[in-house]
N, CA, C, O and the ligand as a Tripos MOL2 file, in Angstrom:
@<TRIPOS>MOLECULE
protein
  293   291    74     0     0
PROTEIN
NO_CHARGES

@<TRIPOS>ATOM
      1 N          -2.5990  -17.5270  -10.3840 N.3       1 MET1
      2 CA         -2.1860  -17.1890   -9.0240 C.3       1 MET1
      3 C          -0.6660  -17.2070   -8.9090 C.2       1 MET1
      4 O           0.0100  -18.0510   -9.4960 O.2       1 MET1
      5 N          -0.1500  -16.2590   -8.1400 N.am      2 PHE2
      6 CA          1.2810  -16.1340   -7.9920 C.3       2 PHE2
      7 C           1.8030  -16.9990   -6.8580 C.2       2 PHE2
      8 O           1.2120  -17.0470   -5.7790 O.2       2 PHE2
      9 N           2.8890  -17.6660   -7.1000 N.am      3 ILE3
     10 CA          3.5770  -18.3920   -6.0440 C.3       3 ILE3
     11 C           4.8890  -17.6620   -5.7940 C.2       3 ILE3
     12 O           5.7110  -17.5200   -6.6990 O.2       3 ILE3
     13 N           5.0790  -17.2070   -4.5770 N.am      4 CYS4
     14 CA          6.2610  -16.4190   -4.2660 C.3       4 CYS4
     15 C           7.3510  -17.3200   -3.6910 C.2       4 CYS4
     16 O           7.1780  -17.9100   -2.6240 O.2       4 CYS4
     17 N           8.4600  -17.4210   -4.3930 N.am      5 LEU5
     18 CA          9.5910  -18.1590   -3.8750 C.3       5 LEU5
     19 C          10.4300  -17.2170   -3.0230 C.2       5 LEU5
     20 O          10.8820  -16.1830   -3.5150 O.2       5 LEU5
     21 N          10.6420  -17.5510   -1.7750 N.am      6 PRO6
     22 CA         11.2410  -16.5860   -0.8430 C.3       6 PRO6
     23 C          12.7200  -16.3160   -1.0680 C.2       6 PRO6
     24 O          13.2260  -15.3080   -0.5740 O.2       6 PRO6
     25 N          13.4250  -17.1590   -1.7800 N.am      7 VAL7
     26 CA         14.8800  -17.0100   -1.8270 C.3       7 VAL7
     27 C          15.3110  -16.0280   -2.9030 C.2       7 VAL7
     28 O          15.9150  -15.0020   -2.5900 O.2       7 VAL7
     29 N          15.0170  -16.3160   -4.1590 N.am      8 LEU8
     30 CA         15.5120  -15.4730   -5.2370 C.3       8 LEU8
     31 C          14.4190  -14.6300   -5.8720 C.2       8 LEU8
     32 O          14.6460  -13.4810   -6.2520 O.2       8 LEU8
     33 N          13.2310  -15.2120   -5.9840 N.am      9 LEU9
     34 CA         12.1350  -14.5080   -6.6190 C.3       9 LEU9
     35 C          11.0510  -14.2160   -5.6050 C.2       9 LEU9
     36 O          10.9180  -14.9170   -4.6010 O.2       9 LEU9
     37 N          10.2960  -13.2010   -5.8650 N.am     10 GLY10
     38 CA          9.2080  -12.9310   -4.9430 C.3      10 GLY10
     39 C           8.4390  -11.7180   -5.3980 C.2      10 GLY10
     40 O           8.6260  -11.2260   -6.5100 O.2      10 GLY10
     41 N           7.5810  -11.2450   -4.5360 N.am     11 CYS11
     42 CA          6.9200   -9.9900   -4.8140 C.3      11 CYS11
     43 C           6.8100   -9.2020   -3.5240 C.2      11 CYS11
     44 O           6.8000   -9.7620   -2.4280 O.2      11 CYS11
     45 N           6.7290   -7.9190   -3.6770 N.am     12 GLN12
     46 CA          6.8230   -7.0290   -2.5350 C.3      12 GLN12
     47 C           5.9110   -5.8490   -2.7960 C.2      12 GLN12
     48 O           5.8370   -5.3440   -3.9160 O.2      12 GLN12
     49 N           5.2280   -5.4170   -1.7710 N.am     13 THR13
     50 CA          4.3240   -4.2780   -1.9230 C.3      13 THR13
     51 C           4.8950   -3.0730   -1.2030 C.2      13 THR13
     52 O           5.2400   -3.1480   -0.0240 O.2      13 THR13
     53 N           4.9920   -1.9610   -1.9170 N.am     14 THR14
     54 CA          5.4630   -0.7320   -1.3070 C.3      14 THR14
     55 C           4.3010    0.2370   -1.1850 C.2      14 THR14
     56 O           3.3890    0.2350   -2.0130 O.2      14 THR14
     57 N           4.3370    1.0640   -0.1510 N.am     15 VAL15
     58 CA          3.2990    2.0600    0.0720 C.3      15 VAL15
     59 C           3.9590    3.4310    0.1330 C.2      15 VAL15
     60 O           4.9040    3.6510    0.8910 O.2      15 VAL15
     61 N           3.4380    4.3540   -0.6860 N.am     16 LYS16
     62 CA          3.9830    5.7050   -0.6820 C.3      16 LYS16
     63 C           2.8560    6.6990   -0.4790 C.2      16 LYS16
     64 O           1.7970    6.5580   -1.0900 O.2      16 LYS16
     65 N           3.0590    7.7080    0.3700 N.am     17 PRO17
     66 CA          2.0670    8.7790    0.4650 C.3      17 PRO17
     67 C           1.8990    9.4400   -0.8960 C.2      17 PRO17
     68 O           2.8650    9.6070   -1.6410 O.2      17 PRO17
     69 N           0.6840    9.8090   -1.2080 N.am     18 ASP18
     70 CA          0.4080   10.2640   -2.5660 C.3      18 ASP18
     71 C          -0.6000   11.3960   -2.5590 C.2      18 ASP18
     72 O          -1.6380   11.3190   -1.9030 O.2      18 ASP18
     73 N          -0.2860   12.4360   -3.2890 N.am     19 GLY19
     74 CA         -1.2570   13.4760   -3.5980 C.3      19 GLY19
     75 C          -1.8500   14.1750   -2.3900 C.2      19 GLY19
     76 O          -1.1640   14.9200   -1.6900 O.2      19 GLY19
     77 N          -3.1110   13.9340   -2.1560 N.am     20 ASP20
     78 CA         -3.8740   14.6330   -1.1400 C.3      20 ASP20
     79 C          -3.4250   14.2260    0.2530 C.2      20 ASP20
     80 O          -3.6970   13.1080    0.6910 O.2      20 ASP20
     81 N          -2.7440   15.1170    0.9480 N.am     21 LEU21
     82 CA         -2.2460   14.7920    2.2770 C.3      21 LEU21
     83 C          -3.1200   15.3970    3.3780 C.2      21 LEU21
     84 O          -2.7160   15.4350    4.5400 O.2      21 LEU21
     85 N          -4.3080   15.8670    3.0190 N.am     22 THR22
     86 CA         -5.2270   16.3820    4.0320 C.3      22 THR22
     87 C          -5.6730   15.2400    4.9370 C.2      22 THR22
     88 O          -6.2610   14.2730    4.4530 O.2      22 THR22
     89 N          -5.4090   15.3280    6.2430 N.am     23 PRO23
     90 CA         -5.7920   14.2360    7.1320 C.3      23 PRO23
     91 C          -7.3090   14.0580    7.2030 C.2      23 PRO23
     92 O          -8.0620   15.0320    7.2230 O.2      23 PRO23
     93 N          -7.7300   12.8260    7.2380 N.am     24 ARG24
     94 CA         -9.1370   12.4870    7.4060 C.3      24 ARG24
     95 C          -9.3050   11.6030    8.6460 C.2      24 ARG24
     96 O          -8.3510   10.9910    9.1260 O.2      24 ARG24
     97 N         -10.5210   11.5550    9.1430 N.am     25 VAL25
     98 CA        -10.7710   10.8090   10.3760 C.3      25 VAL25
     99 C         -10.8270    9.3160   10.0720 C.2      25 VAL25
    100 O         -11.5270    8.8760    9.1590 O.2      25 VAL25
    101 N         -10.0850    8.5590   10.8450 N.am     26 CYS26
    102 CA        -10.0420    7.1110   10.6810 C.3      26 CYS26
    103 C         -11.2830    6.4690   11.2870 C.2      26 CYS26
    104 O         -11.6260    6.7730   12.4290 O.2      26 CYS26
    105 N         -11.9680    5.5900   10.5580 N.am     27 PRO27
    106 CA        -13.1690    4.9430   11.0980 C.3      27 PRO27
    107 C         -12.8620    3.9200   12.1910 C.2      27 PRO27
    108 O         -13.7620    3.5060   12.9210 O.2      27 PRO27
    109 N         -11.6220    3.5190   12.3060 N.am     28 ARG28
    110 CA        -11.3080    2.5150   13.3290 C.3      28 ARG28
    111 C         -10.8370    3.1590   14.6280 C.2      28 ARG28
    112 O         -11.3260    2.8090   15.7030 O.2      28 ARG28
    113 N          -9.8770    4.1130   14.5420 N.am     29 CYS29
    114 CA         -9.3190    4.6740   15.7760 C.3      29 CYS29
    115 C          -9.7310    6.1200   15.9960 C.2      29 CYS29
    116 O          -9.3830    6.7120   17.0180 O.2      29 CYS29
    117 N         -10.4760    6.7040   15.0420 N.am     30 ASN30
    118 CA        -11.0180    8.0510   15.1860 C.3      30 ASN30
    119 C          -9.9620    9.1430   15.3210 C.2      30 ASN30
    120 O         -10.2540   10.2220   15.8360 O.2      30 ASN30
    121 N          -8.7590    8.8820   14.8730 N.am     31 ASN31
    122 CA         -7.7560    9.9260   14.7870 C.3      31 ASN31
    123 C          -7.7870   10.5430   13.3970 C.2      31 ASN31
    124 O          -8.0230    9.8460   12.4100 O.2      31 ASN31
    125 N          -7.5500   11.8450   13.3180 N.am     32 ALA32
    126 CA         -7.5200   12.5070   12.0180 C.3      32 ALA32
    127 C          -6.1510   12.3040   11.3830 C.2      32 ALA32
    128 O          -5.3710   13.2450   11.2410 O.2      32 ALA32
    129 N          -5.8740   11.0720   11.0080 N.am     33 ALA33
    130 CA         -4.5430   10.7380   10.5160 C.3      33 ALA33
    131 C          -4.5790    9.9920    9.1870 C.2      33 ALA33
    132 O          -3.5310    9.6240    8.6550 O.2      33 ALA33
    133 N          -5.7750    9.7660    8.6470 N.am     34 VAL34
    134 CA         -5.8710    8.9850    7.4180 C.3      34 VAL34
    135 C          -5.3760    9.8150    6.2350 C.2      34 VAL34
    136 O          -5.7730   10.9660    6.0590 O.2      34 VAL34
    137 N          -4.5070    9.2150    5.4320 N.am     35 GLN35
    138 CA         -3.9680    9.8820    4.2560 C.3      35 GLN35
    139 C          -4.1510    8.9880    3.0500 C.2      35 GLN35
    140 O          -4.2780    7.7690    3.1710 O.2      35 GLN35
    141 N          -4.1620    9.6180    1.8740 N.am     36 SER36
    142 CA         -4.1750    8.8040    0.6710 C.3      36 SER36
    143 C          -2.7550    8.3490    0.3790 C.2      36 SER36
    144 O          -1.7900    9.0590    0.6620 O.2      36 SER36
    145 N          -2.6420    7.1700   -0.1850 N.am     37 ALA37
    146 CA         -1.3350    6.6170   -0.5060 C.3      37 ALA37
    147 C          -1.4850    5.7440   -1.7410 C.2      37 ALA37
    148 O          -2.5940    5.4140   -2.1610 O.2      37 ALA37
    149 N          -0.3690    5.3870   -2.2990 N.am     38 LYS38
    150 CA         -0.3850    4.5310   -3.4710 C.3      38 LYS38
    151 C           0.4210    3.2820   -3.1490 C.2      38 LYS38
    152 O           1.5680    3.3720   -2.7120 O.2      38 LYS38
    153 N          -0.1790    2.1190   -3.3640 N.am     39 THR39
    154 CA          0.5720    0.8860   -3.1790 C.3      39 THR39
    155 C           0.9980    0.3570   -4.5350 C.2      39 THR39
    156 O           0.2700    0.4850   -5.5190 O.2      39 THR39
    157 N           2.1480   -0.2200   -4.5820 N.am     40 ARG40
    158 CA          2.6110   -0.8360   -5.8100 C.3      40 ARG40
    159 C           3.2090   -2.1900   -5.4790 C.2      40 ARG40
    160 O           4.0430   -2.3150   -4.5820 O.2      40 ARG40
    161 N           2.7780   -3.1920   -6.2080 N.am     41 THR41
    162 CA          3.3230   -4.5330   -6.0240 C.3      41 THR41
    163 C           4.4080   -4.7570   -7.0640 C.2      41 THR41
    164 O           4.1970   -4.5410   -8.2570 O.2      41 THR41
    165 N           5.5620   -5.1890   -6.5980 N.am     42 TRP42
    166 CA          6.7140   -5.3890   -7.4650 C.3      42 TRP42
    167 C           7.0760   -6.8630   -7.5140 C.2      42 TRP42
    168 O           6.9910   -7.5820   -6.5190 O.2      42 TRP42
    169 N           7.4800   -7.2870   -8.6980 N.am     43 PHE43
    170 CA          8.1480   -8.5690   -8.8360 C.3      43 PHE43
    171 C           9.6070   -8.3510   -8.4770 C.2      43 PHE43
    172 O          10.2660   -7.4890   -9.0580 O.2      43 PHE43
    173 N          10.1230   -9.1270   -7.5200 N.am     44 THR44
    174 CA         11.4880   -8.8940   -7.0530 C.3      44 THR44
    175 C          12.4100  -10.0410   -7.4300 C.2      44 THR44
    176 O          12.0120  -11.2050   -7.4840 O.2      44 THR44
    177 N          13.6280   -9.6760   -7.6820 N.am     45 LEU45
    178 CA         14.6650  -10.6440   -8.0110 C.3      45 LEU45
    179 C          15.8410  -10.3450   -7.0850 C.2      45 LEU45
    180 O          16.3630   -9.2300   -7.0860 O.2      45 LEU45
    181 N          16.2530  -11.3190   -6.3070 N.am     46 PHE46
    182 CA         17.2740  -11.1060   -5.2800 C.3      46 PHE46
    183 C          16.9080   -9.9290   -4.3860 C.2      46 PHE46
    184 O          17.7680   -9.1410   -3.9950 O.2      46 PHE46
    185 N          15.6310   -9.8220   -4.0700 N.am     47 PHE47
    186 CA         15.1030   -8.7800   -3.1830 C.3      47 PHE47
    187 C          15.1810   -7.3760   -3.7730 C.2      47 PHE47
    188 O          15.0150   -6.3930   -3.0500 O.2      47 PHE47
    189 N          15.4320   -7.2700   -5.0720 N.am     48 ILE48
    190 CA         15.4390   -5.9710   -5.7340 C.3      48 ILE48
    191 C          14.1880   -5.8730   -6.5930 C.2      48 ILE48
    192 O          13.9660   -6.7260   -7.4530 O.2      48 ILE48
    193 N          13.3590   -4.8430   -6.3760 N.am     49 PRO49
    194 CA         12.1670   -4.7030   -7.2180 C.3      49 PRO49
    195 C          12.5620   -4.4220   -8.6600 C.2      49 PRO49
    196 O          13.2800   -3.4600   -8.9330 O.2      49 PRO49
    197 N          12.0950   -5.2610   -9.5870 N.am     50 VAL50
    198 CA         12.4830   -5.0860  -10.9810 C.3      50 VAL50
    199 C          11.2990   -4.8090  -11.8940 C.2      50 VAL50
    200 O          11.4340   -4.0490  -12.8530 O.2      50 VAL50
    201 N          10.1530   -5.4000  -11.6280 N.am     51 VAL51
    202 CA          9.0130   -5.2220  -12.5170 C.3      51 VAL51
    203 C           7.7910   -4.7790  -11.7070 C.2      51 VAL51
    204 O           7.3550   -5.4990  -10.8080 O.2      51 VAL51
    205 N           7.2370   -3.6070  -12.0150 N.am     52 PRO52
    206 CA          5.9970   -3.2210  -11.3380 C.3      52 PRO52
    207 C           4.8360   -4.0350  -11.8560 C.2      52 PRO52
    208 O           4.6110   -4.0820  -13.0650 O.2      52 PRO52
    209 N           4.0890   -4.6800  -10.9700 N.am     53 LEU53
    210 CA          2.9980   -5.5560  -11.3890 C.3      53 LEU53
    211 C           1.6640   -4.8340  -11.3880 C.2      53 LEU53
    212 O           0.9340   -4.8760  -12.3780 O.2      53 LEU53
    213 N           1.3430   -4.1850  -10.3070 N.am     54 LYS54
    214 CA          0.0680   -3.4790  -10.2450 C.3      54 LYS54
    215 C           0.1650   -2.3990   -9.1840 C.2      54 LYS54
    216 O           0.9870   -2.4750   -8.2720 O.2      54 LYS54
    217 N          -0.6800   -1.4020   -9.3160 N.am     55 SER55
    218 CA         -0.7070   -0.3550   -8.3110 C.3      55 SER55
    219 C          -2.1460    0.0450   -8.0620 C.2      55 SER55
    220 O          -3.0060   -0.1060   -8.9300 O.2      55 SER55
    221 N          -2.3970    0.5530   -6.8740 N.am     56 LYS56
    222 CA         -3.7190    1.0700   -6.5830 C.3      56 LYS56
    223 C          -3.6160    2.1160   -5.5060 C.2      56 LYS56
    224 O          -2.6530    2.1640   -4.7410 O.2      56 LYS56
    225 N          -4.6370    2.9590   -5.4630 N.am     57 ARG57
    226 CA         -4.6620    4.0080   -4.4560 C.3      57 ARG57
    227 C          -5.4780    3.5400   -3.2630 C.2      57 ARG57
    228 O          -6.5180    2.8980   -3.4110 O.2      57 ARG57
    229 N          -4.9890    3.8730   -2.0910 N.am     58 ILE58
    230 CA         -5.6520    3.4440   -0.8710 C.3      58 ILE58
    231 C          -5.7290    4.6060    0.1120 C.2      58 ILE58
    232 O          -5.0290    5.6080   -0.0330 O.2      58 ILE58
    233 N          -6.5800    4.4550    1.1010 N.am     59 TRP59
    234 CA         -6.5230    5.2820    2.2970 C.3      59 TRP59
    235 C          -5.7920    4.4720    3.3410 C.2      59 TRP59
    236 O          -6.0130    3.2680    3.4690 O.2      59 TRP59
    237 N          -4.9190    5.1320    4.0910 N.am     60 THR60
    238 CA         -4.1910    4.4050    5.1160 C.3      60 THR60
    239 C          -4.0860    5.2310    6.3880 C.2      60 THR60
    240 O          -3.9180    6.4490    6.3290 O.2      60 THR60
    241 N          -4.1830    4.5740    7.5350 N.am     61 CYS61
    242 CA         -4.0260    5.2200    8.8300 C.3      61 CYS61
    243 C          -2.7330    4.7080    9.4510 C.2      61 CYS61
    244 O          -2.6330    3.5180    9.7510 O.2      61 CYS61
    245 N          -1.7360    5.5770    9.6550 N.am     62 PRO62
    246 CA         -0.4460    5.1250   10.2000 C.3      62 PRO62
    247 C          -0.5310    4.7620   11.6680 C.2      62 PRO62
    248 O           0.3960    4.1490   12.1970 O.2      62 PRO62
    249 N          -1.6110    5.1190   12.3420 N.am     63 ILE63
    250 CA         -1.7080    4.8500   13.7780 C.3      63 ILE63
    251 C          -2.1640    3.4180   14.0430 C.2      63 ILE63
    252 O          -1.5430    2.6990   14.8250 O.2      63 ILE63
    253 N          -3.2690    3.0010   13.3790 N.am     64 CYS64
    254 CA         -3.7860    1.6590   13.6420 C.3      64 CYS64
    255 C          -3.6060    0.7350   12.4370 C.2      64 CYS64
    256 O          -4.0850   -0.3990   12.4460 O.2      64 CYS64
    257 N          -2.9110    1.2210   11.3940 N.am     65 GLN65
    258 CA         -2.6140    0.4120   10.2040 C.3      65 GLN65
    259 C          -3.8540    0.0700    9.3920 C.2      65 GLN65
    260 O          -3.8290   -0.8700    8.5980 O.2      65 GLN65
    261 N          -4.9360    0.8160    9.5770 N.am     66 TRP66
    262 CA         -6.1510    0.5970    8.7930 C.3      66 TRP66
    263 C          -5.9080    1.0390    7.3620 C.2      66 TRP66
    264 O          -5.2960    2.0820    7.1290 O.2      66 TRP66
    265 N          -6.3830    0.2550    6.3990 N.am     67 THR67
    266 CA         -6.2800    0.6480    4.9970 C.3      67 THR67
    267 C          -7.5790    0.3230    4.2910 C.2      67 THR67
    268 O          -8.3020   -0.5950    4.6780 O.2      67 THR67
    269 N          -7.8680    1.0970    3.2370 N.am     68 MET68
    270 CA         -9.0200    0.8260    2.4090 C.3      68 MET68
    271 C          -8.7310    1.3280    1.0120 C.2      68 MET68
    272 O          -8.1210    2.3840    0.8430 O.2      68 MET68
    273 N          -9.1600    0.5850    0.0140 N.am     69 ALA69
    274 CA         -8.9750    1.0060   -1.3610 C.3      69 ALA69
    275 C          -9.8040    2.2470   -1.6360 C.2      69 ALA69
    276 O         -10.9580    2.3400   -1.2160 O.2      69 ALA69
    277 N          -9.2140    3.2010   -2.3420 N.am     70 VAL70
    278 CA         -9.9360    4.4160   -2.7000 C.3      70 VAL70
    279 C         -11.0840    4.0550   -3.6350 C.2      70 VAL70
    280 O         -10.8950    3.3060   -4.5930 O.2      70 VAL70
    281 N         -12.2550    4.5770   -3.3630 N.am     71 GLY71
    282 CA        -13.4050    4.3170   -4.2050 C.3      71 GLY71
    283 C         -14.3920    3.3680   -3.5860 C.2      71 GLY71
    284 O         -15.4750    3.1660   -4.1350 O.2      71 GLY71
    285 N         -14.0450    2.7650   -2.4330 N.am     72 GLN72
    286 CA        -14.9890    1.8750   -1.7530 C.3      72 GLN72
    287 C         -15.7230    2.6240   -0.6490 C.2      72 GLN72
    288 O         -15.5410    2.3290    0.5320 O.2      72 GLN72
    289 N         -16.5250    3.5610   -1.0190 N.am     73 GLY73
    290 CA        -17.3470    4.2200   -0.0430 C.3      73 GLY73
    291 C         -16.6880    5.3200    0.7460 C.2      73 GLY73
    292 O         -17.3260    5.9340    1.6020 O.2      73 GLY73
    293 ZN         -6.6910    4.5490   12.5830 Zn       74 ZN74
@<TRIPOS>BOND
     1     1     2 1
     2     2     3 1
     3     3     4 2
     4     3     5 am
     5     5     6 1
     6     6     7 1
     7     7     8 2
     8     7     9 am
     9     9    10 1
    10    10    11 1
    11    11    12 2
    12    11    13 am
    13    13    14 1
    14    14    15 1
    15    15    16 2
    16    15    17 am
    17    17    18 1
    18    18    19 1
    19    19    20 2
    20    19    21 am
    21    21    22 1
    22    22    23 1
    23    23    24 2
    24    23    25 am
    25    25    26 1
    26    26    27 1
    27    27    28 2
    28    27    29 am
    29    29    30 1
    30    30    31 1
    31    31    32 2
    32    31    33 am
    33    33    34 1
    34    34    35 1
    35    35    36 2
    36    35    37 am
    37    37    38 1
    38    38    39 1
    39    39    40 2
    40    39    41 am
    41    41    42 1
    42    42    43 1
    43    43    44 2
    44    43    45 am
    45    45    46 1
    46    46    47 1
    47    47    48 2
    48    47    49 am
    49    49    50 1
    50    50    51 1
    51    51    52 2
    52    51    53 am
    53    53    54 1
    54    54    55 1
    55    55    56 2
    56    55    57 am
    57    57    58 1
    58    58    59 1
    59    59    60 2
    60    59    61 am
    61    61    62 1
    62    62    63 1
    63    63    64 2
    64    63    65 am
    65    65    66 1
    66    66    67 1
    67    67    68 2
    68    67    69 am
    69    69    70 1
    70    70    71 1
    71    71    72 2
    72    71    73 am
    73    73    74 1
    74    74    75 1
    75    75    76 2
    76    75    77 am
    77    77    78 1
    78    78    79 1
    79    79    80 2
    80    79    81 am
    81    81    82 1
    82    82    83 1
    83    83    84 2
    84    83    85 am
    85    85    86 1
    86    86    87 1
    87    87    88 2
    88    87    89 am
    89    89    90 1
    90    90    91 1
    91    91    92 2
    92    91    93 am
    93    93    94 1
    94    94    95 1
    95    95    96 2
    96    95    97 am
    97    97    98 1
    98    98    99 1
    99    99   100 2
   100    99   101 am
   101   101   102 1
   102   102   103 1
   103   103   104 2
   104   103   105 am
   105   105   106 1
   106   106   107 1
   107   107   108 2
   108   107   109 am
   109   109   110 1
   110   110   111 1
   111   111   112 2
   112   111   113 am
   113   113   114 1
   114   114   115 1
   115   115   116 2
   116   115   117 am
   117   117   118 1
   118   118   119 1
   119   119   120 2
   120   119   121 am
   121   121   122 1
   122   122   123 1
   123   123   124 2
   124   123   125 am
   125   125   126 1
   126   126   127 1
   127   127   128 2
   128   127   129 am
   129   129   130 1
   130   130   131 1
   131   131   132 2
   132   131   133 am
   133   133   134 1
   134   134   135 1
   135   135   136 2
   136   135   137 am
   137   137   138 1
   138   138   139 1
   139   139   140 2
   140   139   141 am
   141   141   142 1
   142   142   143 1
   143   143   144 2
   144   143   145 am
   145   145   146 1
   146   146   147 1
   147   147   148 2
   148   147   149 am
   149   149   150 1
   150   150   151 1
   151   151   152 2
   152   151   153 am
   153   153   154 1
   154   154   155 1
   155   155   156 2
   156   155   157 am
   157   157   158 1
   158   158   159 1
   159   159   160 2
   160   159   161 am
   161   161   162 1
   162   162   163 1
   163   163   164 2
   164   163   165 am
   165   165   166 1
   166   166   167 1
   167   167   168 2
   168   167   169 am
   169   169   170 1
   170   170   171 1
   171   171   172 2
   172   171   173 am
   173   173   174 1
   174   174   175 1
   175   175   176 2
   176   175   177 am
   177   177   178 1
   178   178   179 1
   179   179   180 2
   180   179   181 am
   181   181   182 1
   182   182   183 1
   183   183   184 2
   184   183   185 am
   185   185   186 1
   186   186   187 1
   187   187   188 2
   188   187   189 am
   189   189   190 1
   190   190   191 1
   191   191   192 2
   192   191   193 am
   193   193   194 1
   194   194   195 1
   195   195   196 2
   196   195   197 am
   197   197   198 1
   198   198   199 1
   199   199   200 2
   200   199   201 am
   201   201   202 1
   202   202   203 1
   203   203   204 2
   204   203   205 am
   205   205   206 1
   206   206   207 1
   207   207   208 2
   208   207   209 am
   209   209   210 1
   210   210   211 1
   211   211   212 2
   212   211   213 am
   213   213   214 1
   214   214   215 1
   215   215   216 2
   216   215   217 am
   217   217   218 1
   218   218   219 1
   219   219   220 2
   220   219   221 am
   221   221   222 1
   222   222   223 1
   223   223   224 2
   224   223   225 am
   225   225   226 1
   226   226   227 1
   227   227   228 2
   228   227   229 am
   229   229   230 1
   230   230   231 1
   231   231   232 2
   232   231   233 am
   233   233   234 1
   234   234   235 1
   235   235   236 2
   236   235   237 am
   237   237   238 1
   238   238   239 1
   239   239   240 2
   240   239   241 am
   241   241   242 1
   242   242   243 1
   243   243   244 2
   244   243   245 am
   245   245   246 1
   246   246   247 1
   247   247   248 2
   248   247   249 am
   249   249   250 1
   250   250   251 1
   251   251   252 2
   252   251   253 am
   253   253   254 1
   254   254   255 1
   255   255   256 2
   256   255   257 am
   257   257   258 1
   258   258   259 1
   259   259   260 2
   260   259   261 am
   261   261   262 1
   262   262   263 1
   263   263   264 2
   264   263   265 am
   265   265   266 1
   266   266   267 1
   267   267   268 2
   268   267   269 am
   269   269   270 1
   270   270   271 1
   271   271   272 2
   272   271   273 am
   273   273   274 1
   274   274   275 1
   275   275   276 2
   276   275   277 am
   277   277   278 1
   278   278   279 1
   279   279   280 2
   280   279   281 am
   281   281   282 1
   282   282   283 1
   283   283   284 2
   284   283   285 am
   285   285   286 1
   286   286   287 1
   287   287   288 2
   288   287   289 am
   289   289   290 1
   290   290   291 1
   291   291   292 2
@<TRIPOS>SUBSTRUCTURE
     1 MET1         2 RESIDUE 1 A MET
     2 PHE2         6 RESIDUE 1 A PHE
     3 ILE3        10 RESIDUE 1 A ILE
     4 CYS4        14 RESIDUE 1 A CYS
     5 LEU5        18 RESIDUE 1 A LEU
     6 PRO6        22 RESIDUE 1 A PRO
     7 VAL7        26 RESIDUE 1 A VAL
     8 LEU8        30 RESIDUE 1 A LEU
     9 LEU9        34 RESIDUE 1 A LEU
    10 GLY10       38 RESIDUE 1 A GLY
    11 CYS11       42 RESIDUE 1 A CYS
    12 GLN12       46 RESIDUE 1 A GLN
    13 THR13       50 RESIDUE 1 A THR
    14 THR14       54 RESIDUE 1 A THR
    15 VAL15       58 RESIDUE 1 A VAL
    16 LYS16       62 RESIDUE 1 A LYS
    17 PRO17       66 RESIDUE 1 A PRO
    18 ASP18       70 RESIDUE 1 A ASP
    19 GLY19       74 RESIDUE 1 A GLY
    20 ASP20       78 RESIDUE 1 A ASP
    21 LEU21       82 RESIDUE 1 A LEU
    22 THR22       86 RESIDUE 1 A THR
    23 PRO23       90 RESIDUE 1 A PRO
    24 ARG24       94 RESIDUE 1 A ARG
    25 VAL25       98 RESIDUE 1 A VAL
    26 CYS26      102 RESIDUE 1 A CYS
    27 PRO27      106 RESIDUE 1 A PRO
    28 ARG28      110 RESIDUE 1 A ARG
    29 CYS29      114 RESIDUE 1 A CYS
    30 ASN30      118 RESIDUE 1 A ASN
    31 ASN31      122 RESIDUE 1 A ASN
    32 ALA32      126 RESIDUE 1 A ALA
    33 ALA33      130 RESIDUE 1 A ALA
    34 VAL34      134 RESIDUE 1 A VAL
    35 GLN35      138 RESIDUE 1 A GLN
    36 SER36      142 RESIDUE 1 A SER
    37 ALA37      146 RESIDUE 1 A ALA
    38 LYS38      150 RESIDUE 1 A LYS
    39 THR39      154 RESIDUE 1 A THR
    40 ARG40      158 RESIDUE 1 A ARG
    41 THR41      162 RESIDUE 1 A THR
    42 TRP42      166 RESIDUE 1 A TRP
    43 PHE43      170 RESIDUE 1 A PHE
    44 THR44      174 RESIDUE 1 A THR
    45 LEU45      178 RESIDUE 1 A LEU
    46 PHE46      182 RESIDUE 1 A PHE
    47 PHE47      186 RESIDUE 1 A PHE
    48 ILE48      190 RESIDUE 1 A ILE
    49 PRO49      194 RESIDUE 1 A PRO
    50 VAL50      198 RESIDUE 1 A VAL
    51 VAL51      202 RESIDUE 1 A VAL
    52 PRO52      206 RESIDUE 1 A PRO
    53 LEU53      210 RESIDUE 1 A LEU
    54 LYS54      214 RESIDUE 1 A LYS
    55 SER55      218 RESIDUE 1 A SER
    56 LYS56      222 RESIDUE 1 A LYS
    57 ARG57      226 RESIDUE 1 A ARG
    58 ILE58      230 RESIDUE 1 A ILE
    59 TRP59      234 RESIDUE 1 A TRP
    60 THR60      238 RESIDUE 1 A THR
    61 CYS61      242 RESIDUE 1 A CYS
    62 PRO62      246 RESIDUE 1 A PRO
    63 ILE63      250 RESIDUE 1 A ILE
    64 CYS64      254 RESIDUE 1 A CYS
    65 GLN65      258 RESIDUE 1 A GLN
    66 TRP66      262 RESIDUE 1 A TRP
    67 THR67      266 RESIDUE 1 A THR
    68 MET68      270 RESIDUE 1 A MET
    69 ALA69      274 RESIDUE 1 A ALA
    70 VAL70      278 RESIDUE 1 A VAL
    71 GLY71      282 RESIDUE 1 A GLY
    72 GLN72      286 RESIDUE 1 A GLN
    73 GLY73      290 RESIDUE 1 A GLY
    74 ZN74       293 GROUP 0 **** ****
């Protein structure tokens, strides 16, 4: 398990829109705003991302902040 030290070391997750930008209907707010995106968790040093730790593809809704990992139904 990772322990994140807030001052010099830490980890940070970035989200980037990825690939298929066709809007889909959000199951929570019912807006056709869901897009695929890619999240990447970085190991940070002095708040600068230096080492990519893991990445995964998700569905995300920018309106209600709903997210789901791609492949879960
Ligand atoms: Zn939504």
